[in-house]
C-alpha positions as CSV (number, residue, x, y, z in Angstrom):
1,M,-15.0,-19.6,-5.1
2,N,-17.9,-17.3,-6.5
3,V,-20.0,-17.7,-3.3
4,L,-20.2,-15.2,-0.4
5,P,-19.5,-16.7,2.9
6,H,-21.8,-16.4,6.0
7,V,-20.7,-13.5,8.3
8,A,-21.7,-12.7,11.7
9,F,-20.2,-9.8,13.7
10,T,-20.4,-8.3,17.2
11,P,-19.3,-4.8,18.2
12,I,-16.6,-4.4,20.7
13,S,-17.0,-1.7,23.3
14,S,-15.9,-3.1,26.5
15,A,-13.2,-5.5,28.0
16,S,-15.9,-8.3,28.7
17,D,-16.1,-8.3,24.7
18,C,-12.5,-9.3,24.7
19,I,-13.1,-12.6,26.3
20,P,-12.7,-15.2,24.7
21,E,-9.9,-13.9,22.9
22,F,-9.4,-15.1,19.1
23,E,-7.2,-17.8,18.7
24,Y,-3.8,-16.7,18.3
25,S,-2.6,-14.5,15.4
26,S,-1.2,-11.1,15.1
27,F,-2.0,-8.4,17.9
28,L,-3.5,-6.4,15.2
29,Q,-6.3,-9.2,15.1
30,S,-6.8,-9.3,18.8
31,K,-9.7,-8.2,20.4
32,F,-8.1,-6.0,22.9
33,W,-6.5,-4.1,19.8
34,G,-10.0,-3.9,18.7
35,L,-11.1,-2.2,22.1
36,F,-8.3,0.2,21.9
37,K,-9.1,1.1,18.3
38,A,-12.6,1.7,19.3
39,R,-11.5,4.1,22.2
40,T,-9.3,6.2,19.7
41,G,-11.8,7.0,16.8
42,W,-12.7,3.8,15.0
43,Q,-15.5,1.4,15.5
44,A,-14.4,-2.5,16.2
45,Y,-16.2,-5.7,15.4
46,S,-15.6,-9.2,16.2
47,C,-16.8,-11.0,13.0
48,S,-16.9,-15.0,12.4
49,Y,-16.9,-16.1,8.3
50,D,-17.8,-19.6,6.9
51,F,-17.7,-20.6,3.4
52,E,-20.1,-23.2,2.4
53,D,-19.0,-26.8,1.5
54,D,-16.6,-27.5,3.8
55,G,-14.9,-24.1,2.9
56,P,-12.5,-22.0,5.0
57,H,-13.8,-20.3,8.1
58,G,-12.4,-18.1,10.7
59,N,-12.6,-14.9,12.9
60,L,-11.6,-11.4,12.0
61,L,-11.0,-8.2,13.7
62,V,-12.7,-5.6,11.4
63,L,-12.4,-2.0,12.1
64,R,-14.5,1.0,10.5
65,R,-13.5,4.5,10.1
66,K,-15.7,7.3,9.0
67,I,-13.9,10.0,7.3
68,A,-16.4,12.2,6.0
69,K,-20.4,12.2,6.1
70,F,-20.8,9.9,3.4
71,L,-17.6,8.3,3.4
72,S,-16.3,5.2,5.6
73,F,-14.4,2.2,5.1
74,L,-13.6,-1.2,6.7
75,Y,-10.3,-2.3,7.5
76,V,-8.9,-5.8,8.4
77,P,-5.2,-5.5,9.7
78,H,-3.5,-8.5,9.3
79,G,-6.8,-10.8,8.9
80,G,-7.2,-13.5,6.6
81,G,-4.5,-15.7,6.9
82,E,-6.2,-18.9,6.8
83,L,-7.1,-17.8,3.1
84,S,-3.7,-17.9,1.9
85,R,-3.4,-21.8,1.3
86,L,-6.4,-21.8,-1.0
87,P,-5.6,-22.0,-4.7
88,D,-8.0,-19.3,-5.5
89,R,-7.1,-17.2,-2.5
90,W,-7.5,-13.9,-4.2
91,N,-10.9,-14.7,-5.2
92,A,-11.8,-15.9,-1.8
93,L,-10.7,-12.6,-0.4
94,S,-12.7,-10.8,-2.7
95,M,-15.9,-12.7,-1.8
96,L,-15.1,-12.0,1.9
97,G,-14.7,-8.5,1.4
98,R,-18.0,-8.0,-0.1
99,A,-19.6,-10.4,2.4
100,L,-18.4,-8.1,5.3
101,S,-19.8,-5.1,3.4
102,E,-23.0,-6.5,3.1
103,S,-23.4,-7.9,6.5
104,M,-22.7,-4.4,7.8
105,G,-25.3,-2.5,5.4
106,K,-23.1,-2.0,2.5
107,S,-22.5,1.7,3.4
108,D,-18.7,1.7,3.2
109,A,-17.0,2.4,0.1
110,F,-14.5,-0.2,0.2
111,V,-12.7,-2.8,2.4
112,R,-9.1,-3.0,2.9
113,F,-7.3,-6.0,3.9
114,D,-3.6,-5.5,5.1
115,L,-2.5,-9.2,4.5
116,P,-0.4,-11.2,6.5
117,W,0.3,-13.5,3.7
118,E,4.0,-13.9,2.8
119,R,5.8,-13.6,-0.5
120,M,8.9,-13.9,-2.1
121,L,10.7,-10.4,-2.5
122,D,10.4,-10.7,-6.3
123,E,7.2,-12.2,-6.8
124,K,4.6,-10.5,-8.8
125,T,0.9,-10.6,-8.1
126,E,-1.2,-11.4,-11.0
127,F,-5.0,-11.4,-11.2
128,E,-7.3,-13.1,-13.6
129,L,-10.4,-11.5,-14.5
130,T,-13.0,-13.8,-12.6
131,S,-16.7,-14.5,-12.4
132,G,-18.2,-12.5,-9.6
133,P,-21.6,-13.4,-8.0
134,T,-23.4,-11.8,-10.5
135,G,-21.6,-13.5,-13.3
136,S,-19.8,-10.2,-14.7
137,K,-16.2,-10.2,-15.5
138,R,-14.2,-7.8,-13.3
139,L,-10.8,-7.4,-11.7
140,I,-11.4,-8.5,-7.8
141,L,-9.1,-6.5,-6.0
142,H,-7.0,-3.1,-6.1
143,K,-3.8,-2.5,-4.8
144,G,-4.2,-0.1,-1.7
145,T,-1.8,2.0,0.2
146,D,-0.3,0.1,3.0
147,V,-1.0,1.0,6.6
148,Q,1.0,-1.4,8.1
149,V,4.4,-1.9,6.9
150,A,4.6,-5.1,4.6
151,D,8.2,-6.2,5.5
152,T,9.7,-7.1,8.9
153,V,12.5,-9.4,10.8
154,V,11.5,-11.7,13.3
155,L,14.0,-13.0,15.9
156,D,13.7,-16.5,16.9
157,L,13.4,-16.4,21.0
158,A,13.5,-20.4,21.2
159,K,17.4,-19.8,20.8
160,S,19.5,-19.4,23.9
161,T,21.0,-16.3,25.0
162,E,24.5,-17.4,23.7
163,E,22.8,-18.3,20.2
164,L,21.1,-15.4,19.9
165,L,24.3,-13.1,20.6
166,S,26.4,-15.5,18.2
167,G,23.6,-14.8,15.4
168,M,24.0,-11.0,15.6
169,K,26.7,-9.2,13.4
170,P,29.7,-8.5,15.4
171,K,29.3,-4.9,15.7
172,W,26.0,-5.5,17.1
173,R,27.4,-7.7,19.9
174,Y,30.1,-5.1,20.3
175,N,27.8,-2.3,20.7
176,I,25.5,-3.9,23.3
177,R,28.8,-4.7,25.3
178,L,29.8,-0.9,24.9
179,S,26.6,0.3,26.3
180,E,27.0,-2.0,29.4
181,K,30.7,-0.9,29.8
182,K,29.8,2.6,29.5
183,G,26.8,2.5,32.3
184,I,23.7,2.4,30.4
185,Q,20.7,1.2,32.6
186,V,17.8,-0.2,31.5
187,T,14.4,0.5,33.6
188,K,11.0,-0.8,32.9
189,H,7.7,1.3,33.1
190,G,4.0,1.2,32.7
191,K,1.7,4.0,31.8
192,E,3.5,6.1,34.5
193,G,6.8,6.6,32.4
194,L,5.0,7.9,29.5
195,P,5.8,11.7,30.1
196,L,9.5,11.1,30.0
197,F,8.9,8.4,27.1
198,M,6.9,11.6,25.2
199,K,9.9,14.1,25.6
200,L,12.0,11.7,23.9
201,Y,9.4,11.0,21.3
202,E,8.6,14.5,20.7
203,E,12.4,15.4,20.4
204,T,12.7,12.4,18.0
205,A,9.5,13.7,16.0
206,K,11.2,17.3,15.5
207,R,14.5,15.7,14.3
208,D,13.2,13.3,12.0
209,K,10.3,15.3,10.9
210,I,7.5,12.4,11.7
211,A,4.2,12.9,13.1
212,I,3.3,11.1,16.3
213,H,0.0,10.6,18.2
214,P,-0.4,12.8,21.4
215,E,0.1,11.2,24.9
216,S,-3.3,10.5,25.5
217,Y,-3.3,7.7,22.8
218,Y,-0.5,5.8,24.0
219,A,-2.2,6.2,27.6
220,T,-5.3,4.8,26.3
221,L,-3.3,1.6,24.8
222,F,-1.7,1.1,28.5
223,D,-5.0,1.3,29.9
224,T,-6.8,-1.0,27.7
225,V,-4.1,-3.6,28.0
226,L,-4.1,-3.5,31.4
227,E,-8.0,-3.6,31.9
228,V,-8.3,-6.4,29.4
229,S,-5.3,-8.4,31.4
230,D,-6.7,-7.9,34.6
231,L,-10.0,-9.0,33.7
232,M,-8.4,-12.2,31.9
233,K,-6.5,-12.6,35.2
234,E,-9.8,-12.6,37.3
235,Q,-11.2,-15.3,34.9
236,G,-8.3,-17.7,35.5
237,I,-6.7,-17.1,31.9
238,P,-2.9,-18.0,32.2
239,Q,-0.3,-15.1,32.1
240,Q,1.3,-16.4,28.9
241,D,-2.2,-15.8,27.3
242,R,-2.5,-12.4,28.3
243,P,-1.4,-9.3,26.6
244,I,1.6,-7.5,28.4
245,L,2.8,-3.7,27.4
246,S,6.1,-2.6,28.6
247,L,7.9,0.6,28.3
248,Y,11.8,0.3,28.8
249,I,14.0,3.4,29.4
250,A,17.7,3.8,29.0
251,H,19.5,6.1,31.2
252,H,22.9,7.0,31.9
253,E,23.3,8.8,35.1
254,S,20.6,11.3,35.4
255,D,19.9,11.5,31.7
256,A,17.2,9.5,29.8
257,L,18.6,8.8,26.2
258,A,16.2,6.3,24.6
259,G,12.9,4.5,25.3
260,I,10.9,1.6,23.4
261,I,7.5,0.4,23.9
262,V,7.0,-3.3,23.4
263,L,3.7,-5.6,23.3
264,K,3.5,-9.3,24.0
265,H,0.7,-10.9,22.6
266,G,0.6,-14.8,22.6
267,P,4.0,-16.1,21.4
268,V,5.1,-13.0,19.8
269,A,6.6,-9.9,21.4
270,T,6.4,-6.7,19.2
271,Y,8.7,-3.7,18.9
272,M,5.6,-0.8,18.7
273,Y,7.3,2.6,19.3
274,G,10.8,4.0,19.6
275,A,12.4,7.4,20.7
276,S,15.6,8.7,21.3
277,S,17.5,11.8,22.6
278,N,20.3,13.6,20.9
279,L,22.4,13.2,23.9
280,K,25.3,10.4,24.3
281,R,24.2,8.6,21.3
282,N,27.8,7.3,21.1
283,M,26.9,5.1,24.2
284,M,24.7,3.0,22.2
285,P,21.7,3.0,24.3
286,A,19.3,1.6,21.5
287,Y,21.2,-1.7,21.3
288,A,21.0,-1.9,25.3
289,L,17.2,-1.2,25.0
290,Q,16.6,-3.7,22.4
291,W,18.9,-6.6,24.3
292,H,17.1,-5.9,27.2
293,A,13.6,-6.0,25.6
294,I,14.5,-9.3,24.0
295,Q,15.6,-11.0,27.0
296,E,12.6,-9.9,28.9
297,S,10.2,-11.0,26.2
298,K,12.0,-14.4,26.2
299,E,11.4,-14.6,30.0
300,Q,7.9,-13.9,29.4
301,G,7.2,-16.9,27.3
302,A,7.2,-15.0,23.9
303,R,8.7,-17.4,21.0
304,M,9.4,-14.7,18.6
305,Y,10.5,-10.9,18.8
306,D,9.1,-8.8,15.7
307,F,11.1,-5.6,14.9
308,F,7.9,-4.6,13.1
309,G,8.8,-2.7,9.7
310,I,11.7,-2.6,7.7
311,P,12.1,-1.4,4.0
312,P,11.6,-4.4,1.4
313,Q,15.5,-4.1,0.7
314,G,18.5,-2.5,2.4
315,D,20.2,-0.9,-0.8
316,D,17.1,1.8,-1.3
317,A,18.2,4.8,0.2
318,S,15.0,6.7,-0.9
319,H,12.8,4.5,1.5
320,A,11.4,6.4,4.6
321,M,13.0,3.7,6.7
322,S,16.2,3.1,4.9
323,G,18.2,3.8,8.3
324,L,16.4,1.1,10.3
325,Y,17.2,-1.8,7.7
326,L,20.8,-2.1,8.8
327,F,19.8,-1.8,12.6
328,K,17.1,-4.3,12.7
329,T,18.5,-6.9,10.6
330,G,21.8,-6.7,12.6
331,F,20.5,-8.4,15.4
332,G,20.0,-11.5,13.2
333,G,16.2,-13.1,12.5
334,K,14.3,-14.0,9.4
335,I,13.4,-11.1,6.8
336,I,9.4,-11.4,6.3
337,H,8.0,-10.0,3.1
338,R,4.4,-9.6,3.0
339,Y,1.6,-8.6,0.4
340,G,0.5,-5.4,1.8
341,A,-2.8,-4.0,1.6
342,W,-5.4,-4.8,-0.9
343,D,-8.5,-3.3,-1.5
344,V,-12.1,-4.6,-2.4
345,P,-14.1,-1.9,-4.1
346,I,-17.9,-1.8,-3.0
347,H,-18.9,1.9,-4.4
348,P,-16.5,2.6,-7.0
349,W,-16.8,6.0,-7.4
350,L,-16.7,6.6,-3.6
351,Y,-13.5,4.5,-3.8
352,A,-12.1,6.8,-6.7
353,I,-12.8,9.7,-4.6
354,F,-10.9,7.9,-1.6
355,R,-8.1,6.9,-3.5
356,S,-7.5,10.5,-5.3
357,A,-7.3,12.0,-1.8
358,E,-5.0,9.4,-0.5
359,K,-2.7,10.0,-3.2
360,M,-2.7,13.7,-3.0
361,R,-1.9,13.2,0.6
362,A,0.9,11.0,0.1
363,F,2.6,13.1,-2.8
364,W,2.2,16.1,-0.3
365,H,4.5,14.1,2.4
366,K,6.9,12.7,0.1
367,K,7.5,15.2,-2.6
368,V,6.1,18.6,-1.4
369,K,7.2,18.4,2.3
370,K,10.6,16.9,1.3
371,S,11.3,19.8,-1.0
372,I,10.3,22.5,1.5
373,R,12.6,20.9,3.9
374,K,15.6,21.0,1.3
375,I,15.0,24.7,0.8
376,S,14.5,25.5,4.6
377,P,17.6,27.7,6.0
378,T,17.0,24.8,9.0
379,A,17.4,21.9,7.0
380,S,20.9,21.1,7.7
381,A,20.4,21.6,11.3
382,A,17.3,19.5,11.5
383,H,18.8,16.7,9.3
384,P,22.2,16.0,10.0
385,S,24.4,14.1,7.6
386,A,24.5,10.3,7.8
387,G,27.7,10.5,9.2
388,E,26.7,12.6,12.2
389,R,23.3,10.7,13.2
390,D,22.7,7.4,14.2
391,D,19.9,6.1,12.1
392,S,19.6,2.9,14.2
393,E,17.9,5.0,17.1
394,K,15.4,6.5,14.9
395,T,11.8,6.0,15.8
396,N,9.9,2.7,14.6
397,P,7.8,4.3,12.2
398,S,5.0,1.7,12.0
399,N,1.7,3.3,12.7
400,P,-0.5,0.7,14.1
């Protein structure tokens, strides 16, 4: 497939631009998510594409980020799922990336697709040298840095409550019951609960040495979801087709112990952000929170609950999310592996500059900062041993 598809695009800048919503896919491919990103530093576009001769067609949310005066890129999170069924899907993806760039003025250094395509864990991706539109031989794609976590575990909410519990590991059922026995209470909040959540989140960030957004970022997300949902309601769109954003906080007596933010979009509820205090961790508030969110998501009509991010394998202790693998998979569910991010370079020299900077940044965070923490006199206090810390309550590190 060496013919560029036809592409049309419309900017997303208001709630009215979000209706009608795309036919369901990942929330990362929703128009309301595009509006949210447009309000937090990106440009967002609703795009349609169509390959000729009865070829594939579809809709995409495309984001643009300008990171320097002469350097910007296009980002398609979890888009292009319909291409996965094609025998020459990688070439089609390359053609789509080039078409997106041309339709938007060819000013971007590259197009990055964070693919929703599933793969086997041990599957290797191989590309052939294929003829591009000009007939020249070239490698069509380059592996990019994953923005979204490529691996996750998804729980089937079509099961009954009893079936969901029986599908968990015994220790998880025990911890859920223990949290109830200890008197953990879970309350639901909207935007008004963010100050309390942020106290927990800031404590988590300090403890686990992670970066988080300011409170205004999450407030904008709540505002955007509510604005779009209210407009959908005015236009008679059923509740099950409107986005729902919920904040849950686990309490014991007067202490707030942990919190999570869950987004329901279409048939999927996604655990997006999580935070916890160092207080009373033995009361298992994280288990109470997840079980409460799972049950309420089921009541809201969700058919799946996405824990949104695990390491590819559970035995990789070096992975940044190694502590989360056991916790999230313990609730049962299907483990899904995806291909992750792949880049279509448009201006090779600009792309090379960006990739060099990206790799240097990754090296700094993974190697240099890690080494600094190891020699820091406060390192042992900030990072207690595995036996002293319950990694199950560590924040969800996915950064949508």
